[in-house]
C-alpha positions in Angstrom: 183.9 -124.4 21.6 181.6 -125.5 18.8 178.0 -126.3 19.7 177.5 -129.9 18.6 174.4 -131.4 16.8 172.4 -133.7 19.1 169.8 -136.3 18.1 166.4 -135.8 20.0 163.8 -138.5 20.5 160.2 -138.3 19.3 157.7 -139.9 21.7 154.0 -140.7 21.3 151.4 -139.2 23.7 148.8 -142.0 23.8 145.3 -140.5 23.7 142.9 -143.2 22.4 141.5 -140.6 20.0 141.1 -140.6 16.2 144.3 -138.6 15.8 147.8 -139.4 16.8 149.9 -137.0 19.0 153.6 -137.0 19.3 156.2 -134.8 21.1 159.8 -134.1 20.1 161.7 -133.8 23.4 163.9 -130.8 22.6 164.0 -130.2 26.4 166.5 -133.1 26.5 169.0 -131.4 24.2 171.0 -130.1 27.1 170.4 -129.8 30.9 171.1 -126.0 30.9 171.0 -124.8 27.3 167.4 -125.9 27.0 165.2 -126.8 24.0 164.8 -124.3 21.1 167.3 -122.0 22.8 170.1 -124.5 22.0 169.2 -124.4 18.3 168.6 -120.7 18.2 172.1 -120.1 19.5 173.6 -122.9 17.3 174.6 -120.8 14.3 174.7 -117.5 16.2 177.6 -118.9 18.3 179.3 -121.1 15.8 179.5 -118.4 13.1 180.6 -115.8 15.6 183.4 -117.9 17.1 184.6 -118.9 13.6 185.1 -115.1 12.9 186.1 -114.0 16.4 188.1 -116.8 18.1 189.9 -114.4 20.3 188.3 -112.5 23.2 184.7 -113.3 22.4 181.9 -111.5 24.3 178.2 -112.1 24.2 175.5 -109.5 25.1 171.8 -110.2 25.1 168.4 -109.1 26.6 165.7 -110.7 28.8 163.2 -110.4 31.6 163.4 -111.6 35.2 162.6 -115.3 34.4 164.0 -115.4 30.8 164.8 -118.9 29.5 167.1 -117.1 27.0 169.1 -115.4 29.7 169.6 -118.7 31.5 170.6 -120.5 28.3 173.1 -117.8 27.2 174.7 -117.6 30.7 175.1 -121.4 30.8 176.7 -121.4 27.3 179.0 -118.7 28.4 180.2 -120.7 31.4 180.7 -123.9 29.4 182.5 -122.2 26.5 184.5 -119.8 28.7 182.9 -116.7 27.0 182.1 -113.6 29.1 178.4 -112.7 28.9 176.3 -109.6 29.7 172.6 -109.7 30.3 170.5 -106.5 29.8 167.6 -107.1 32.2 164.2 -105.5 32.0 163.2 -103.9 35.3 165.5 -101.6 37.2 163.6 -102.6 40.4 165.3 -106.0 40.2 168.8 -104.5 40.8 168.8 -105.1 44.5 166.5 -108.2 44.4 168.2 -110.5 41.8 169.4 -112.9 44.5 165.8 -113.7 45.3 165.2 -114.6 41.6 166.2 -118.2 40.7 166.8 -117.4 37.0 169.0 -114.3 37.6 170.8 -116.1 40.4 171.6 -118.9 38.0 172.8 -116.5 35.4 175.1 -114.8 37.9 176.4 -118.1 39.2 177.3 -118.9 35.6 179.4 -115.6 35.5 177.0 -113.5 33.5 177.1 -109.8 34.4 173.7 -108.2 34.8 172.8 -104.7 33.8 169.3 -103.6 34.9 167.5 -101.0 32.8 164.1 -99.3 33.2 161.1 -100.8 31.3 161.0 -97.6 29.2 164.7 -98.0 28.2 164.0 -101.7 27.5 161.2 -100.8 25.1 163.9 -99.1 22.9 166.1 -102.2 22.5 167.2 -101.1 19.0 168.8 -98.0 20.5 170.4 -100.0 23.3 171.7 -102.5 20.7 173.3 -99.8 18.6 174.9 -98.3 21.7 176.2 -101.6 22.9 177.6 -102.6 19.5 179.5 -99.3 19.3 180.7 -99.7 22.9 181.8 -103.4 22.3 182.5 -103.7 18.6 183.8 -107.2 18.9 180.8 -108.5 20.8 178.0 -110.6 19.5 174.8 -108.8 20.5 171.9 -111.3 20.4 168.3 -109.9 20.5 165.7 -110.8 23.2 164.6 -114.4 22.9 167.5 -115.0 20.5 165.4 -114.4 17.4 167.3 -113.3 14.3 168.2 -114.9 10.9 170.8 -117.2 12.4 168.4 -118.4 15.0 165.8 -119.2 12.3 168.5 -121.1 10.4 169.4 -123.0 13.6 165.8 -124.1 14.1 166.0 -126.2 11.0 168.1 -128.5 13.1 164.9 -129.4 14.9 163.6 -130.9 11.7 164.9 -134.2 10.3 163.7 -137.5 8.8 161.7 -138.2 12.0 159.6 -135.1 11.5 158.7 -135.4 7.8 155.7 -137.7 8.1 153.6 -135.5 10.3 150.6 -133.5 9.0 150.9 -130.7 11.7 153.9 -129.3 13.4 153.2 -127.3 16.6 155.3 -125.0 18.7 154.8 -122.3 21.3 155.5 -118.8 20.2 157.3 -116.0 22.1 159.4 -113.8 19.8 158.5 -115.9 16.7 161.9 -117.3 15.7 161.1 -121.0 16.3 157.8 -121.0 14.4 159.5 -119.0 11.6 162.3 -121.6 11.3 159.9 -124.6 11.3 157.7 -122.9 8.7 160.7 -122.1 6.5 162.3 -125.5 6.6 159.4 -128.0 6.9 158.0 -130.1 4.1 155.7 -128.3 1.7 152.6 -130.4 2.6 153.0 -129.8 6.4 150.9 -127.3 8.3 152.6 -125.3 11.1 150.7 -124.0 14.1 152.2 -121.5 16.5 150.6 -121.2 19.9 151.1 -117.6 21.1 152.1 -117.3 24.7 151.7 -113.5 24.4 148.9 -111.5 22.8 151.0 -109.6 20.3 149.3 -108.4 17.1 152.7 -107.8 15.4 153.8 -111.4 15.7 152.4 -112.6 12.3 154.1 -109.8 10.4 157.4 -110.4 12.3 157.3 -114.1 11.4 156.5 -113.3 7.8 159.7 -111.2 7.7 161.7 -114.2 8.8 160.3 -116.6 6.3 158.8 -116.2 2.8 156.5 -119.2 3.3 153.0 -118.7 4.6 152.1 -122.3 5.6 151.6 -121.3 9.3 148.8 -120.1 11.5 148.8 -118.6 15.0 146.5 -119.5 17.8 146.1 -117.6 21.0 147.3 -119.7 24.0 148.1 -116.9 26.4 145.3 -117.9 28.8 144.8 -114.5 30.2 148.2 -112.9 29.3 151.9 -113.6 29.1 153.3 -115.0 32.3 149.8 -115.4 33.8 149.2 -118.8 35.3 145.6 -119.8 36.3 144.6 -122.8 38.4 143.6 -124.8 35.3 147.1 -124.4 33.8 148.6 -125.8 37.0 146.2 -128.7 37.1 146.8 -129.6 33.4 150.6 -129.5 33.8 150.6 -131.7 36.9 148.1 -134.2 35.3 150.3 -134.3 32.1 153.4 -135.1 34.1 151.5 -137.8 36.1 149.9 -139.4 33.0 152.8 -139.2 30.5 155.9 -138.7 32.6 156.9 -135.4 30.8 157.3 -132.1 32.7 156.0 -128.9 31.2 156.6 -125.3 32.2 153.7 -122.9 32.6 154.6 -120.1 30.2 155.0 -121.8 26.8 154.8 -125.7 26.6 152.2 -126.1 29.3 149.8 -123.6 27.7 150.5 -125.0 24.2 149.7 -128.6 25.2 146.6 -127.5 27.1 145.3 -125.8 24.0 146.2 -128.7 21.7 144.2 -131.1 24.0 141.3 -128.7 23.9 141.5 -128.6 20.0 141.6 -132.4 19.8 138.6 -132.7 22.0 136.7 -130.2 19.8 137.8 -132.2 16.7 139.8 -129.4 15.2 142.2 -131.8 13.5 140.9 -134.1 10.7 140.6 -137.8 11.5 143.8 -139.8 11.3 146.0 -136.6 11.5 149.5 -137.0 12.8 150.4 -134.1 15.1 153.9 -133.3 16.3 154.5 -130.8 19.0 158.0 -129.5 20.0 158.9 -129.4 23.6 160.9 -126.2 23.6 162.4 -126.7 27.1 162.4 -123.8 29.6 161.9 -126.1 32.6 164.2 -123.8 34.6 161.2 -121.4 34.8 159.2 -123.8 37.0 161.2 -122.8 40.1 160.4 -119.1 39.5 156.7 -119.8 38.9 156.5 -121.9 42.1 158.1 -119.1 44.0 155.3 -116.7 42.9 152.6 -119.3 43.4 153.8 -120.0 46.9 153.5 -116.3 47.8 149.9 -116.4 46.5 149.1 -119.6 48.6 148.2 -121.5 45.5 148.9 -125.0 44.3 152.5 -125.6 43.0 153.8 -127.2 39.8 155.2 -130.6 40.6 
């Protein structure tokens, strides 16, 4: 199976302000291999299958609600490739059936191996071990970020994206913002909205691209995976007003921060801003599961 190139629409978010805001709907690229995950896997998978057409095997890493785990498992099912997910948190071993993301991955045929959080911190050692154990396997890092992923992100840029002054994306492991930075037009400014407070991100991104036309803005809103009531209100209002669903870990926080910046006149007058909807909508179910236990409002 070769992952195909798919054209994605750009839509305007009407604001009635002195700047123009648009969104590239990468969440529509595939119903299960969602958003930027599709493009980060694009060259990883196509190059691997070109060299290893027989008995392919994919191994990767992720947490309990990982968009990447969900995407790789879906790709494995569609392509008929066995997959293995190394999951952070040994305590999930007997509880994965209660988790919508991990249940989805298992339904797709992905085998799950649960490791302690301490073991997971040393993913480099785990990767070395797995590559020796399965020499023919493709071992993809957490979040899918590597050089092939960065190359794949260039597929998110095309003639539609050239006329924008600012290109905005949420940042987890840094691969997407690195790819946009590396392949965008020279006059464009790239802004990455950090979903996690990680001081090493800027250096990691710089290692993936030689260009420095990017800046990072904290959009963690209290920490990675933390969802406050204002986040929920914003996401629900955004869907009601514009008909576009957002998830609470990445795109929801990015768009909330962008609206805040526009209201504070961060962007020069007449700026054209493009934000990338990087998908991950599968995470809404897991978020609502936790919110329901806390007797809080749900994401619609």
